Backbone bond lengths (Angstrom), bond angles and torsions (degrees), N, CA, C in turn:
res aa  C-N    CA-C-N  psi(-1)  N-CA   C-N-CA  omega(-1)  CA-C   N-CA-C  phi
1 M - - - 1.382 - - 1.607 109.25 -
2 G 1.343 115.21 136.71 1.457 118.61 -178.36 1.483 113.74 -80.96
3 F 1.328 116.13 176.04 1.490 121.25 -171.75 1.581 105.24 -76.29
4 K 1.427 118.00 -35.42 1.410 114.27 178.01 1.552 115.98 -67.53
5 T 1.312 118.90 -38.90 1.467 125.95 170.25 1.523 114.38 -55.11
6 K 1.340 110.41 -51.71 1.544 114.34 178.55 1.560 111.12 -56.98
7 T 1.319 112.15 -45.83 1.505 118.49 -178.77 1.655 110.55 -57.62
8 L 1.364 113.55 -43.95 1.445 116.27 -179.43 1.524 112.87 -67.12
9 L 1.386 115.32 -38.79 1.403 117.63 -177.76 1.558 109.81 -70.97
10 S 1.269 113.17 -32.56 1.614 115.67 -177.33 1.561 103.02 -71.07
11 A 1.343 120.83 -37.35 1.415 117.14 -179.00 1.436 110.60 -73.13
12 A 1.258 120.37 -37.33 1.492 121.45 174.39 1.564 112.98 -59.72
13 A 1.345 115.88 -39.90 1.490 119.83 178.46 1.586 109.67 -65.60
14 I 1.312 115.06 -43.36 1.509 118.46 176.20 1.504 109.15 -56.71
15 L 1.317 117.27 -47.59 1.434 115.40 -172.76 1.550 109.42 -66.04
16 V 1.366 116.06 -41.65 1.485 119.82 179.33 1.410 111.43 -59.01
17 L 1.306 121.35 -48.57 1.441 131.43 173.58 1.487 114.11 -51.32
18 S 1.358 117.25 -43.22 1.331 122.07 -176.96 1.407 119.28 -86.23
19 G 1.341 118.51 -1.01 1.506 125.85 172.39 1.567 104.94 79.68
20 C 1.208 123.05 14.53 1.614 123.89 -176.49 1.412 110.07 -91.51
21 T 1.288 131.74 5.45 1.486 127.15 -176.64 1.455 111.31 -80.70
22 S 1.231 122.81 -18.26 1.572 115.06 179.18 1.509 106.53 -79.07
23 D 1.255 114.59 155.07 1.446 119.76 175.99 1.541 114.68 -56.36
24 L 1.359 116.11 -42.70 1.381 122.70 -179.84 1.500 109.90 -65.98
25 G 1.377 121.93 -53.16 1.422 126.01 179.05 1.649 107.79 -53.01
26 W 1.143 116.64 -53.31 1.573 123.67 -178.85 1.574 104.26 -56.85
27 L 1.235 120.52 -58.49 1.453 123.21 -174.31 1.583 113.36 -56.92
28 L 1.392 115.54 -46.25 1.418 118.08 177.03 1.585 120.51 -71.59
29 R 1.173 111.46 -21.89 1.489 116.46 178.48 1.488 115.72 -90.62
30 F 1.307 114.09 -26.20 1.478 111.18 -173.70 1.601 111.74 -123.55
31 S 1.290 115.58 16.02 1.618 113.53 176.24 1.407 109.61 -121.12
32 G 1.285 120.11 159.58 1.434 122.22 179.51 1.598 113.39 -92.36
33 D 1.221 111.58 157.47 1.616 117.80 174.54 1.457 108.56 -86.61
34 S 1.355 114.52 150.04 1.393 119.29 157.99 1.623 105.41 -99.79
35 P 1.296 114.50 119.45 1.495 116.89 -171.64 1.482 111.90 -62.07
36 V 1.273 111.46 144.26 1.522 118.25 171.85 1.548 104.29 -148.14
37 E 1.368 114.49 167.37 1.406 119.48 172.03 1.414 113.29 -121.08
38 V 1.439 116.42 140.31 1.426 124.03 173.80 1.403 111.39 -112.79
39 R 1.297 114.17 165.86 1.577 118.94 -170.20 1.583 105.89 -127.14
40 E 1.316 112.64 129.66 1.454 109.73 169.78 1.527 115.94 -74.74
41 L 1.311 113.99 130.94 1.412 116.83 -174.51 1.619 108.66 -103.53
42 A 1.338 121.91 -31.04 1.523 121.92 -174.67 1.643 103.76 -165.81
43 R 1.192 105.05 158.23 1.561 110.15 172.08 1.557 106.00 -152.50
44 S 1.340 114.26 166.87 1.415 121.91 -173.25 1.491 110.73 -162.97
45 T 1.308 122.12 147.56 1.407 122.54 166.86 1.484 113.17 -90.19
46 Q 1.317 118.68 -8.60 1.446 122.69 -174.18 1.652 106.97 -125.48
47 C 1.343 116.34 90.87 1.406 116.80 -176.56 1.483 113.37 -115.47
48 G 1.304 113.35 14.37 1.555 117.86 177.71 1.517 116.49 66.29
49 T 1.319 116.45 24.52 1.425 117.73 176.77 1.419 115.43 -70.46
50 T 1.381 118.50 132.91 1.425 117.87 -179.68 1.543 113.96 -99.18
51 E 1.224 118.85 -21.46 1.430 128.39 -177.65 1.509 111.67 -87.38
52 E 1.329 115.17 150.09 1.505 117.74 178.50 1.442 114.42 -84.19
53 Q 1.372 121.15 -23.31 1.477 124.40 -174.92 1.575 107.14 -87.63
54 S 1.329 111.07 155.16 1.545 118.00 -179.32 1.452 106.38 -71.08
55 A 1.356 118.43 159.87 1.419 126.75 175.58 1.457 112.37 -153.72
56 V 1.296 117.57 166.11 1.467 121.90 -178.93 1.519 102.27 -146.03
57 S 1.331 116.31 129.81 1.513 130.04 -179.11 1.387 106.15 -116.44
58 V 1.367 118.98 144.44 1.456 127.84 175.26 1.457 107.58 -115.22
59 F 1.355 114.03 137.26 1.428 123.95 -179.43 1.512 109.45 -127.36
60 A 1.315 117.34 128.27 1.509 121.08 -175.14 1.392 113.16 -73.01
61 D 1.413 118.90 -32.08 1.443 120.29 -178.86 1.585 112.16 -154.28
62 A 1.273 114.80 -175.12 1.518 119.27 -174.47 1.489 106.57 -66.07
63 N 1.318 117.97 -42.44 1.534 121.95 -171.64 1.633 106.64 -59.59
64 E 1.383 114.35 -44.72 1.363 114.35 179.10 1.593 119.63 -60.25
65 F 1.457 104.54 -32.34 1.488 114.57 179.60 1.496 109.34 -76.79
66 R 1.281 116.56 -34.55 1.507 122.47 178.15 1.579 107.70 -58.94
67 K 1.420 115.36 -48.36 1.497 118.55 176.97 1.535 116.46 -56.29
68 W 1.393 111.36 -33.69 1.530 116.10 -178.42 1.547 105.10 -70.62
69 Q 1.391 115.06 -42.88 1.577 113.62 -177.67 1.421 110.89 -65.17
70 D 1.505 117.81 -37.49 1.435 115.77 176.45 1.408 115.42 -64.74
71 Q 1.328 120.53 -34.88 1.446 124.11 175.44 1.482 117.82 -64.00
72 R 1.415 112.28 -37.44 1.473 121.24 176.99 1.545 115.45 -77.82
73 G 1.410 112.67 -21.96 1.428 121.69 -175.12 1.611 110.00 74.93
74 I 1.307 119.23 28.09 1.420 118.82 174.02 1.528 113.95 -124.89
75 K 1.239 118.53 162.53 1.457 120.66 174.15 1.421 109.91 -123.50
76 L 1.359 120.74 92.63 1.482 129.47 -177.34 1.698 108.25 -78.27
77 I 1.299 111.98 -33.38 1.483 118.56 178.96 1.414 113.44 -159.68
78 D 1.267 123.62 152.16 1.543 127.80 -175.61 1.631 99.05 -79.02
79 S 1.273 118.64 115.11 1.430 122.80 -177.43 1.525 111.11 -67.27
80 D 1.305 118.35 -12.75 1.479 120.25 179.30 1.740 105.18 -80.47
81 A 1.285 115.46 -24.44 1.434 115.48 -179.09 1.477 116.66 -98.21
82 M 1.276 116.43 10.67 1.372 124.76 -174.09 1.635 111.18 -79.92
83 P 1.246 120.66 138.38 1.525 116.65 176.06 1.501 106.80 -74.41
84 A 1.313 115.96 171.88 1.553 123.26 -179.80 1.554 107.30 -53.47
85 G 1.275 114.96 142.05 1.524 121.59 173.53 1.509 113.78 -75.17
86 P 1.218 116.33 -173.70 1.507 129.81 3.65 1.510 117.71 -77.73
87 Y 1.270 116.82 171.89 1.428 125.56 -179.35 1.596 111.31 -131.24
88 A 1.360 109.51 156.64 1.431 114.09 169.26 1.526 106.85 -131.14
89 L 1.395 110.67 135.04 1.396 119.24 178.56 1.594 108.97 -105.26
90 V 1.346 120.26 113.99 1.539 118.91 -174.94 1.557 96.72 -103.36
91 E 1.410 115.96 126.09 1.400 124.09 175.12 1.585 108.11 -117.52
92 M 1.296 117.95 128.61 1.415 127.30 -177.67 1.538 110.38 -70.73
93 G 1.531 117.98 -30.77 1.424 121.42 -176.09 1.471 104.02 107.47
94 R 1.339 110.29 167.98 1.552 119.24 -174.43 1.511 108.70 -81.28
95 R 1.351 113.40 136.17 1.456 122.18 -176.66 1.498 106.76 -130.01
96 A 1.443 111.10 146.55 1.481 119.33 -174.13 1.593 111.24 -79.25
97 T 1.291 118.61 -12.21 1.486 120.14 -174.72 1.505 109.46 -140.47
98 G 1.307 114.28 169.54 1.531 117.90 171.18 1.504 107.61 -74.86
99 G 1.345 109.86 -172.30 1.462 123.50 177.35 1.471 117.15 87.28
100 F 1.398 119.98 -1.34 1.356 122.19 176.10 1.493 115.16 -98.69
101 G 1.412 121.61 149.97 1.489 124.29 -170.85 1.525 105.15 -160.07
102 I 1.376 108.39 176.63 1.397 120.34 178.14 1.432 109.34 -141.93
103 A 1.289 120.92 136.28 1.428 128.44 170.60 1.515 115.49 -122.73
104 I 1.266 126.62 113.69 1.369 128.37 -176.16 1.467 110.24 -101.21
105 S 1.370 119.89 125.90 1.413 120.47 -178.12 1.497 114.34 -70.81
106 R 1.348 111.74 145.53 1.546 115.70 176.42 1.422 112.55 -62.87
107 K 1.449 114.10 -32.81 1.454 119.79 -179.30 1.617 110.34 -77.82
108 A 1.291 113.41 120.16 1.472 119.67 -176.92 1.531 109.19 -130.58
109 G 1.332 118.89 -172.90 1.456 118.33 176.94 1.529 108.38 -157.31
110 I 1.318 111.21 159.57 1.519 122.38 -176.36 1.398 100.87 -116.17
111 R 1.338 116.47 122.56 1.495 122.25 175.78 1.604 102.46 -121.22
112 R 1.233 112.58 112.74 1.581 117.06 -175.83 1.544 106.61 57.93
113 D 1.320 113.80 -115.43 1.442 120.51 -179.76 1.498 114.62 -111.97
114 L 1.342 113.21 20.69 1.620 121.53 176.29 1.366 110.01 -108.34
115 V 1.386 116.09 140.93 1.426 119.22 165.62 1.470 109.68 -92.91
116 V 1.269 122.14 137.33 1.491 129.69 -175.08 1.622 103.73 -116.99
117 L 1.360 108.63 114.80 1.458 119.82 172.71 1.480 114.33 -101.68
118 K 1.294 121.05 147.06 1.382 121.06 175.15 1.608 108.55 -118.11
119 G 1.250 119.59 129.34 1.368 122.36 -172.89 1.567 112.43 -131.07
120 T 1.372 109.69 156.66 1.556 111.63 169.79 1.543 100.77 -114.50
121 F 1.411 111.33 130.30 1.503 120.25 172.63 1.448 111.09 -100.79
122 I 1.276 119.08 106.67 1.344 125.35 -173.70 1.648 112.73 -87.19
123 K 1.301 110.92 132.12 1.472 111.31 175.01 1.510 109.09 -129.60
124 P 1.376 122.45 164.58 1.407 124.65 -176.16 1.661 104.19 -76.69
125 A 1.263 114.37 152.63 1.448 119.26 170.52 1.543 107.50 -61.73
126 A 1.283 108.63 153.03 1.502 115.48 175.69 1.446 116.70 -58.13
127 D 1.333 124.72 -32.90 1.304 130.66 178.70 1.531 115.54 -92.15
128 A 1.354 114.27 -2.32 1.570 117.24 -173.34 1.517 109.40 -78.88
129 I 1.290 111.51 153.59 1.429 121.17 -175.43 1.696 101.66 -92.58
130 S 1.221 112.01 121.86 1.504 116.28 -176.41 1.546 111.33 -121.03
131 T 1.400 115.09 158.65 1.497 115.00 178.69 1.597 104.18 -74.44
132 Q 1.269 111.68 148.80 1.487 117.31 174.85 1.535 106.73 -90.06
133 A 1.199 118.31 80.24 1.500 121.04 179.48 1.616 107.11 -147.74
134 I 1.283 108.71 145.68 1.508 114.97 178.40 1.472 108.91 -70.75
135 T 1.343 119.20 127.49 1.471 119.28 179.62 1.558 104.32 -125.53
136 S 1.280 117.03 159.68 1.441 126.16 171.48 1.438 112.63 -149.95
137 P 1.375 117.97 84.37 1.394 125.20 -174.61 1.445 113.00 -68.02
138 C 1.407 117.69 142.39 1.428 126.55 175.68 1.508 116.67 -146.53
139 V 1.344 116.63 158.84 1.523 119.32 178.37 1.504 106.01 -141.02
140 L 1.236 113.77 125.81 1.451 122.26 172.16 1.481 115.48 -91.78
141 V 1.277 126.33 121.35 1.446 131.38 -179.38 1.482 113.31 -121.28
142 G 1.370 110.62 140.17 1.454 115.95 174.86 1.515 111.00 -87.63
143 L 1.226 117.95 131.21 1.445 128.21 -179.99 1.395 115.13 -90.93
144 P 1.358 121.73 158.49 1.377 119.70 172.55 1.630 114.11 -67.10
145 S 1.342 117.08 149.62 1.482 113.78 -174.09 1.603 107.77 -67.49
146 G 1.312 108.47 146.09 1.554 116.65 -176.58 1.482 112.59 147.82
147 F 1.335 110.19 172.90 1.552 109.28 173.85 1.506 109.23 -110.62
148 Y 1.284 114.22 132.82 1.459 122.01 179.77 1.554 113.80 -124.07
149 R 1.284 115.01 142.98 1.502 120.79 177.88 1.428 111.80 -68.12
150 G 1.423 116.45 -20.71 1.405 115.09 -174.76 1.526 109.91 175.53
151 V 1.357 112.25 -178.48 1.531 118.76 -179.12 1.482 101.48 -136.04
152 V 1.312 115.18 138.05 1.530 119.03 174.31 1.645 105.67 -128.51
153 V 1.321 109.15 132.80 1.439 116.11 178.32 1.504 113.31 -110.07
154 F 1.370 114.78 124.30 1.445 121.63 -178.46 1.631 104.59 -94.58
155 N 1.268 119.04 144.64 1.417 117.87 169.46 1.476 116.26 -93.06
156 Q 1.412 118.92 -174.81 1.412 117.84 -174.19 1.413 114.90 -68.82
157 D 1.349 121.03 -15.07 1.470 127.57 169.93 1.403 116.62 -79.29
158 G 1.217 124.42 -5.23 1.431 136.40 -172.42 1.518 118.12 73.30
159 E 1.332 112.05 22.84 1.500 118.06 177.68 1.560 111.19 -103.99
160 I 1.423 110.61 155.41 1.462 111.42 -175.77 1.503 108.40 -72.21
161 Q 1.367 120.07 122.15 1.443 124.88 179.05 1.457 114.38 -94.22
162 A 1.322 117.27 -32.63 1.446 119.30 170.60 1.503 110.06 -161.61
163 T 1.326 115.50 158.70 1.532 120.50 -179.14 1.484 105.79 -145.19
164 S 1.330 116.17 149.85 1.610 120.94 177.60 1.495 102.48 -94.80
165 L 1.347 125.26 0.45 1.420 121.26 174.14 1.371 116.19 -83.59
166 S 1.431 117.47 140.07 1.413 120.16 -175.22 1.460 108.24 -69.20
167 K 1.394 116.16 154.71 1.356 127.46 -173.25 1.618 113.20 -86.11
168 E 1.356 115.47 7.49 1.475 124.39 -173.85 1.461 108.35 -60.49
């Protein structure tokens, strides 16, 4: 095996081991943001989430979000009072106790055609006394106008917490 082949194989191995081989991972780790601001429109600790993992959904307009609310049987915000879309709904996932929450930073970024949000995902301390009730925290944020392929949410540790992109 020649020097060039060994170098290419070594570089490929480093990329595989660092998790940077996916388009999303490469893009988000090695490209800059165009800074934008997002605005929190509503929040709740009861969003009717059935899955345990975090998720983010994108809605083009208030009508789409109203349909989501109707499907979940909740009223997070009056859709008639919503500013123009698009919107992102960040869900923490279903939790067995209280004390969980999400805070999404107003400071966000656009990377190519992705909106990048930064969030703090709050959980109760291990020794904290919490209510024994099913919760499913979520936050609705207004995004800058435009068309986006998706939304990616980073947590306070700099890891991807949720993405609206398909995993295909």
